[in-house]
C-alpha beads as a LAMMPS data file, in Angstrom:
LAMMPS data file: protein, C-alpha beads

280 atoms
279 bonds

1 atom types
1 bond types

-500.0 500.0 xlo xhi
-500.0 500.0 ylo yhi
-500.0 500.0 zlo zhi

Masses

1 110.0

Atoms # bond

1 1 1 353.695 -343.298 98.703
2 1 1 352.359 -339.767 98.408
3 1 1 354.484 -336.618 98.755
4 1 1 352.941 -335.724 102.048
5 1 1 353.528 -339.318 103.314
6 1 1 357.071 -338.759 102.475
7 1 1 357.541 -335.541 104.154
8 1 1 355.733 -336.920 107.234
9 1 1 357.878 -340.105 107.118
10 1 1 361.076 -337.752 107.119
11 1 1 359.759 -335.575 109.922
12 1 1 359.185 -338.674 112.136
13 1 1 362.555 -339.825 111.363
14 1 1 364.140 -336.377 112.454
15 1 1 361.891 -336.811 115.616
16 1 1 363.886 -339.878 116.500
17 1 1 367.118 -338.115 116.341
18 1 1 366.037 -335.775 119.038
19 1 1 365.767 -338.708 121.475
20 1 1 369.630 -339.726 120.834
21 1 1 371.480 -339.497 124.060
22 1 1 374.773 -339.004 122.548
23 1 1 376.546 -338.470 119.210
24 1 1 377.229 -342.270 118.613
25 1 1 373.571 -343.142 119.022
26 1 1 372.350 -340.272 116.813
27 1 1 374.768 -341.215 113.956
28 1 1 373.675 -344.900 114.290
29 1 1 370.039 -343.889 113.975
30 1 1 370.833 -341.823 111.108
31 1 1 372.357 -344.759 109.166
32 1 1 369.552 -347.133 110.192
33 1 1 366.881 -344.734 109.054
34 1 1 368.686 -344.175 105.671
35 1 1 368.034 -340.532 106.472
36 1 1 370.061 -339.232 103.532
37 1 1 367.912 -341.046 100.908
38 1 1 364.728 -340.462 102.826
39 1 1 365.336 -336.794 103.088
40 1 1 366.267 -335.832 99.568
41 1 1 363.660 -337.859 98.065
42 1 1 361.095 -336.122 100.087
43 1 1 362.369 -332.696 99.411
44 1 1 362.817 -333.254 95.736
45 1 1 358.940 -333.989 95.380
46 1 1 358.150 -331.099 97.740
47 1 1 359.776 -328.543 95.649
48 1 1 357.700 -329.090 92.435
49 1 1 354.701 -327.294 91.278
50 1 1 351.150 -327.769 92.741
51 1 1 352.486 -328.166 96.329
52 1 1 350.013 -325.774 98.192
53 1 1 348.490 -328.668 100.092
54 1 1 351.936 -329.453 101.533
55 1 1 352.351 -326.200 103.486
56 1 1 351.483 -327.733 106.993
57 1 1 353.779 -330.668 106.604
58 1 1 356.516 -328.552 105.351
59 1 1 356.213 -326.112 108.103
60 1 1 356.342 -328.942 110.571
61 1 1 359.489 -330.454 108.877
62 1 1 361.077 -326.994 108.837
63 1 1 360.608 -326.746 112.600
64 1 1 361.879 -330.288 113.195
65 1 1 364.975 -329.575 111.086
66 1 1 365.753 -326.602 113.018
67 1 1 365.225 -328.514 116.412
68 1 1 367.663 -331.359 114.980
69 1 1 370.269 -328.875 113.942
70 1 1 370.397 -327.385 117.375
71 1 1 370.677 -330.790 118.923
72 1 1 373.489 -331.745 116.708
73 1 1 375.396 -328.661 117.096
74 1 1 375.269 -329.143 120.955
75 1 1 377.076 -332.536 120.803
76 1 1 380.440 -330.883 119.603
77 1 1 381.347 -334.262 118.009
78 1 1 383.743 -333.758 114.928
79 1 1 381.851 -336.278 112.850
80 1 1 378.599 -334.830 113.612
81 1 1 379.760 -331.180 112.960
82 1 1 381.611 -332.125 109.750
83 1 1 378.992 -334.417 108.086
84 1 1 375.652 -334.418 109.729
85 1 1 375.267 -330.635 110.381
86 1 1 376.095 -329.464 106.888
87 1 1 373.499 -331.786 105.385
88 1 1 370.892 -330.876 107.861
89 1 1 371.661 -327.098 106.846
90 1 1 371.061 -327.964 103.340
91 1 1 367.764 -329.896 103.980
92 1 1 366.660 -326.841 106.125
93 1 1 367.389 -324.407 103.164
94 1 1 365.562 -326.781 100.735
95 1 1 362.674 -327.145 103.226
96 1 1 362.448 -323.570 103.723
97 1 1 362.523 -322.858 100.003
98 1 1 359.833 -325.520 99.361
99 1 1 357.704 -323.926 102.147
100 1 1 357.901 -320.590 100.285
101 1 1 356.903 -322.150 97.037
102 1 1 353.965 -323.686 98.664
103 1 1 352.672 -320.558 100.278
104 1 1 353.622 -317.976 97.719
105 1 1 354.266 -319.789 94.569
106 1 1 356.684 -318.554 91.762
107 1 1 356.363 -315.014 93.116
108 1 1 357.622 -315.972 96.470
109 1 1 360.447 -318.172 94.937
110 1 1 361.661 -315.138 93.022
111 1 1 361.487 -312.939 96.045
112 1 1 364.088 -315.412 97.837
113 1 1 366.259 -315.647 94.916
114 1 1 366.604 -311.880 94.612
115 1 1 367.191 -311.455 98.310
116 1 1 371.007 -311.190 98.345
117 1 1 370.983 -311.125 102.084
118 1 1 369.602 -314.595 102.313
119 1 1 371.807 -317.454 102.719
120 1 1 373.136 -318.687 99.454
121 1 1 371.879 -322.137 100.031
122 1 1 368.209 -320.929 100.480
123 1 1 368.591 -318.841 97.279
124 1 1 369.854 -321.827 95.548
125 1 1 367.169 -324.167 96.461
126 1 1 364.455 -321.509 95.629
127 1 1 366.230 -321.177 92.261
128 1 1 366.197 -324.984 91.807
129 1 1 362.435 -325.101 92.793
130 1 1 361.880 -322.359 90.115
131 1 1 363.601 -324.603 87.570
132 1 1 361.378 -327.471 88.489
133 1 1 358.319 -325.245 87.847
134 1 1 359.921 -323.491 84.980
135 1 1 357.169 -320.926 84.293
136 1 1 357.498 -319.351 80.821
137 1 1 358.284 -315.985 82.255
138 1 1 361.292 -317.238 84.094
139 1 1 363.321 -318.052 81.136
140 1 1 365.180 -314.546 81.141
141 1 1 366.322 -315.174 84.632
142 1 1 367.904 -318.584 83.620
143 1 1 369.372 -317.154 80.379
144 1 1 371.151 -314.536 82.446
145 1 1 372.883 -317.084 84.415
146 1 1 373.811 -319.053 81.257
147 1 1 375.329 -316.052 79.758
148 1 1 377.163 -314.514 82.899
149 1 1 380.745 -315.480 83.338
150 1 1 381.648 -316.172 86.800
151 1 1 378.170 -316.722 88.008
152 1 1 377.731 -319.043 90.972
153 1 1 378.360 -322.715 89.653
154 1 1 375.186 -324.088 91.539
155 1 1 372.965 -321.414 89.873
156 1 1 374.350 -321.916 86.481
157 1 1 373.926 -325.788 86.875
158 1 1 370.346 -325.215 87.857
159 1 1 369.871 -322.786 84.885
160 1 1 371.287 -325.406 82.618
161 1 1 368.865 -328.072 83.762
162 1 1 365.899 -325.612 83.522
163 1 1 366.807 -324.910 79.865
164 1 1 365.522 -328.398 78.807
165 1 1 361.941 -327.135 79.542
166 1 1 362.331 -324.074 77.059
167 1 1 362.316 -325.337 73.367
168 1 1 364.360 -323.093 71.142
169 1 1 366.956 -322.172 73.763
170 1 1 369.666 -324.668 72.924
171 1 1 372.016 -321.969 71.482
172 1 1 372.320 -320.685 75.179
173 1 1 373.322 -323.962 76.330
174 1 1 375.733 -324.691 73.500
175 1 1 377.298 -321.415 73.951
176 1 1 377.847 -321.918 77.584
177 1 1 379.663 -325.451 76.734
178 1 1 381.890 -323.501 74.307
179 1 1 382.781 -320.947 76.924
180 1 1 383.705 -323.334 79.747
181 1 1 385.121 -326.279 77.726
182 1 1 388.755 -325.107 78.566
183 1 1 388.139 -325.149 82.233
184 1 1 388.464 -328.787 83.222
185 1 1 386.926 -328.663 86.464
186 1 1 383.967 -326.527 85.372
187 1 1 383.591 -328.765 82.310
188 1 1 383.535 -331.847 84.370
189 1 1 380.725 -330.346 86.605
190 1 1 378.641 -328.892 83.976
191 1 1 379.067 -330.764 80.729
192 1 1 376.824 -333.689 81.852
193 1 1 374.105 -331.412 82.630
194 1 1 374.599 -329.563 79.429
195 1 1 374.373 -332.532 77.362
196 1 1 371.541 -333.878 79.162
197 1 1 369.475 -330.715 78.570
198 1 1 370.531 -330.755 74.916
199 1 1 369.245 -334.366 74.488
200 1 1 366.036 -333.462 76.049
201 1 1 365.506 -330.436 73.682
202 1 1 366.330 -332.471 70.840
203 1 1 367.543 -329.396 68.816
204 1 1 369.238 -329.866 65.490
205 1 1 371.432 -326.887 66.622
206 1 1 373.406 -329.286 68.866
207 1 1 374.513 -331.635 66.052
208 1 1 377.754 -329.762 65.258
209 1 1 378.664 -329.895 68.970
210 1 1 377.840 -333.732 69.043
211 1 1 379.963 -334.376 65.977
212 1 1 382.868 -332.408 67.439
213 1 1 382.601 -334.510 70.874
214 1 1 382.361 -337.831 68.918
215 1 1 386.288 -337.374 68.350
216 1 1 387.349 -334.809 71.158
217 1 1 384.846 -335.570 73.922
218 1 1 385.897 -336.786 77.302
219 1 1 385.070 -340.555 78.060
220 1 1 384.046 -342.113 81.499
221 1 1 382.811 -345.414 82.626
222 1 1 379.748 -343.543 84.076
223 1 1 377.535 -343.314 80.798
224 1 1 375.834 -340.131 82.172
225 1 1 379.296 -338.482 82.537
226 1 1 380.687 -339.666 79.088
227 1 1 380.543 -336.834 76.596
228 1 1 381.211 -339.329 73.773
229 1 1 378.281 -341.479 74.829
230 1 1 376.061 -338.602 75.170
231 1 1 377.057 -337.326 71.717
232 1 1 376.463 -340.678 70.147
233 1 1 372.984 -340.835 71.560
234 1 1 372.402 -337.369 70.604
235 1 1 373.414 -337.975 66.960
236 1 1 371.272 -340.988 66.693
237 1 1 368.310 -339.283 68.058
238 1 1 368.563 -336.396 65.660
239 1 1 369.782 -338.366 62.487
240 1 1 368.984 -342.008 63.038
241 1 1 372.392 -342.976 62.281
242 1 1 375.239 -344.621 64.575
243 1 1 378.274 -342.533 64.060
244 1 1 381.838 -343.719 64.447
245 1 1 383.698 -342.157 67.504
246 1 1 386.765 -342.252 69.712
247 1 1 384.889 -344.747 71.950
248 1 1 383.521 -347.005 69.361
249 1 1 385.583 -346.749 66.106
250 1 1 383.545 -349.229 64.370
251 1 1 379.697 -348.598 64.783
252 1 1 379.037 -351.795 62.972
253 1 1 380.141 -353.836 65.992
254 1 1 377.270 -355.851 67.552
255 1 1 377.899 -354.399 71.020
256 1 1 377.551 -350.668 70.049
257 1 1 373.885 -350.701 69.476
258 1 1 373.256 -352.413 72.788
259 1 1 375.521 -350.019 74.703
260 1 1 373.654 -346.821 73.037
261 1 1 370.230 -348.478 73.742
262 1 1 371.048 -348.852 77.396
263 1 1 372.639 -345.392 77.586
264 1 1 369.341 -343.982 76.031
265 1 1 367.237 -345.911 78.387
266 1 1 368.913 -344.409 81.290
267 1 1 368.855 -340.916 79.778
268 1 1 365.179 -341.211 79.350
269 1 1 364.584 -342.331 82.941
270 1 1 366.565 -339.321 84.202
271 1 1 365.401 -336.536 81.851
272 1 1 362.984 -335.027 84.327
273 1 1 365.173 -335.257 87.305
274 1 1 366.780 -332.093 88.499
275 1 1 369.695 -332.984 90.802
276 1 1 370.717 -330.644 93.498
277 1 1 374.239 -329.806 94.193
278 1 1 376.339 -329.118 97.106
279 1 1 376.318 -325.272 97.786
280 1 1 379.446 -324.138 99.820

Bonds

1 1 1 2
2 1 2 3
3 1 3 4
4 1 4 5
5 1 5 6
6 1 6 7
7 1 7 8
8 1 8 9
9 1 9 10
10 1 10 11
11 1 11 12
12 1 12 13
13 1 13 14
14 1 14 15
15 1 15 16
16 1 16 17
17 1 17 18
18 1 18 19
19 1 19 20
20 1 20 21
21 1 21 22
22 1 22 23
23 1 23 24
24 1 24 25
25 1 25 26
26 1 26 27
27 1 27 28
28 1 28 29
29 1 29 30
30 1 30 31
31 1 31 32
32 1 32 33
33 1 33 34
34 1 34 35
35 1 35 36
36 1 36 37
37 1 37 38
38 1 38 39
39 1 39 40
40 1 40 41
41 1 41 42
42 1 42 43
43 1 43 44
44 1 44 45
45 1 45 46
46 1 46 47
47 1 47 48
48 1 48 49
49 1 49 50
50 1 50 51
51 1 51 52
52 1 52 53
53 1 53 54
54 1 54 55
55 1 55 56
56 1 56 57
57 1 57 58
58 1 58 59
59 1 59 60
60 1 60 61
61 1 61 62
62 1 62 63
63 1 63 64
64 1 64 65
65 1 65 66
66 1 66 67
67 1 67 68
68 1 68 69
69 1 69 70
70 1 70 71
71 1 71 72
72 1 72 73
73 1 73 74
74 1 74 75
75 1 75 76
76 1 76 77
77 1 77 78
78 1 78 79
79 1 79 80
80 1 80 81
81 1 81 82
82 1 82 83
83 1 83 84
84 1 84 85
85 1 85 86
86 1 86 87
87 1 87 88
88 1 88 89
89 1 89 90
90 1 90 91
91 1 91 92
92 1 92 93
93 1 93 94
94 1 94 95
95 1 95 96
96 1 96 97
97 1 97 98
98 1 98 99
99 1 99 100
100 1 100 101
101 1 101 102
102 1 102 103
103 1 103 104
104 1 104 105
105 1 105 106
106 1 106 107
107 1 107 108
108 1 108 109
109 1 109 110
110 1 110 111
111 1 111 112
112 1 112 113
113 1 113 114
114 1 114 115
115 1 115 116
116 1 116 117
117 1 117 118
118 1 118 119
119 1 119 120
120 1 120 121
121 1 121 122
122 1 122 123
123 1 123 124
124 1 124 125
125 1 125 126
126 1 126 127
127 1 127 128
128 1 128 129
129 1 129 130
130 1 130 131
131 1 131 132
132 1 132 133
133 1 133 134
134 1 134 135
135 1 135 136
136 1 136 137
137 1 137 138
138 1 138 139
139 1 139 140
140 1 140 141
141 1 141 142
142 1 142 143
143 1 143 144
144 1 144 145
145 1 145 146
146 1 146 147
147 1 147 148
148 1 148 149
149 1 149 150
150 1 150 151
151 1 151 152
152 1 152 153
153 1 153 154
154 1 154 155
155 1 155 156
156 1 156 157
157 1 157 158
158 1 158 159
159 1 159 160
160 1 160 161
161 1 161 162
162 1 162 163
163 1 163 164
164 1 164 165
165 1 165 166
166 1 166 167
167 1 167 168
168 1 168 169
169 1 169 170
170 1 170 171
171 1 171 172
172 1 172 173
173 1 173 174
174 1 174 175
175 1 175 176
176 1 176 177
177 1 177 178
178 1 178 179
179 1 179 180
180 1 180 181
181 1 181 182
182 1 182 183
183 1 183 184
184 1 184 185
185 1 185 186
186 1 186 187
187 1 187 188
188 1 188 189
189 1 189 190
190 1 190 191
191 1 191 192
192 1 192 193
193 1 193 194
194 1 194 195
195 1 195 196
196 1 196 197
197 1 197 198
198 1 198 199
199 1 199 200
200 1 200 201
201 1 201 202
202 1 202 203
203 1 203 204
204 1 204 205
205 1 205 206
206 1 206 207
207 1 207 208
208 1 208 209
209 1 209 210
210 1 210 211
211 1 211 212
212 1 212 213
213 1 213 214
214 1 214 215
215 1 215 216
216 1 216 217
217 1 217 218
218 1 218 219
219 1 219 220
220 1 220 221
221 1 221 222
222 1 222 223
223 1 223 224
224 1 224 225
225 1 225 226
226 1 226 227
227 1 227 228
228 1 228 229
229 1 229 230
230 1 230 231
231 1 231 232
232 1 232 233
233 1 233 234
234 1 234 235
235 1 235 236
236 1 236 237
237 1 237 238
238 1 238 239
239 1 239 240
240 1 240 241
241 1 241 242
242 1 242 243
243 1 243 244
244 1 244 245
245 1 245 246
246 1 246 247
247 1 247 248
248 1 248 249
249 1 249 250
250 1 250 251
251 1 251 252
252 1 252 253
253 1 253 254
254 1 254 255
255 1 255 256
256 1 256 257
257 1 257 258
258 1 258 259
259 1 259 260
260 1 260 261
261 1 261 262
262 1 262 263
263 1 263 264
264 1 264 265
265 1 265 266
266 1 266 267
267 1 267 268
268 1 268 269
269 1 269 270
270 1 270 271
271 1 271 272
272 1 272 273
273 1 273 274
274 1 274 275
275 1 275 276
276 1 276 277
277 1 277 278
278 1 278 279
279 1 279 280
């Protein structure tokens, strides 16, 4: 299915919400249409480069989102207001940013990012769209967020993900990890993205960090969030060896290679996927 077909499908699904006579019907339709998955998949494709032909579809989607937002707010239903309205608002910001990208390209996105009077959500999705396009001249902007303590977490996360497209910039990402490693909440949020970008970059500069994380890294059942697994795969990619670790003390065990192969397969599948975060 093409990007424009996905956008039109999302717009058509939103149109059905406008016919809902009450909040219960609207919420049932939302679930039946799998609107969450439908929306984010369409918008993820729309914010990438070469989207000029999508402008009419994005403009129509933007109008429909505004209409559904108005409709949902009118219900005054606690569930709709708490869960559905915020997601619609995020979609609307994402669609508006994608529309700017389709109309005015990188220059338009940078204008939105620089507009401190614009909603943070809209600026964030413009920033994420810029990361998706990752023009060479945008690196200083991403580097600034990586180096600025206290910068908005969502923008830092997008800058971390953008770094994977800029060979030779691994030291910026490594320095960020070292700076936030003592902040457990920030580390849990950023570390998977940092290690993912370092994996994609494949820079030997990351080897000392990997070797440290083999022993002192956080573990998690989710392979993508497990620092030790990320480090094991990173070490193997850079050196060809399977190292001992706190998770697998004996690297010669038969299951270790299978586990790392599976983890690397997942990492390869996800390496070009930039994931939006919730901006509050």
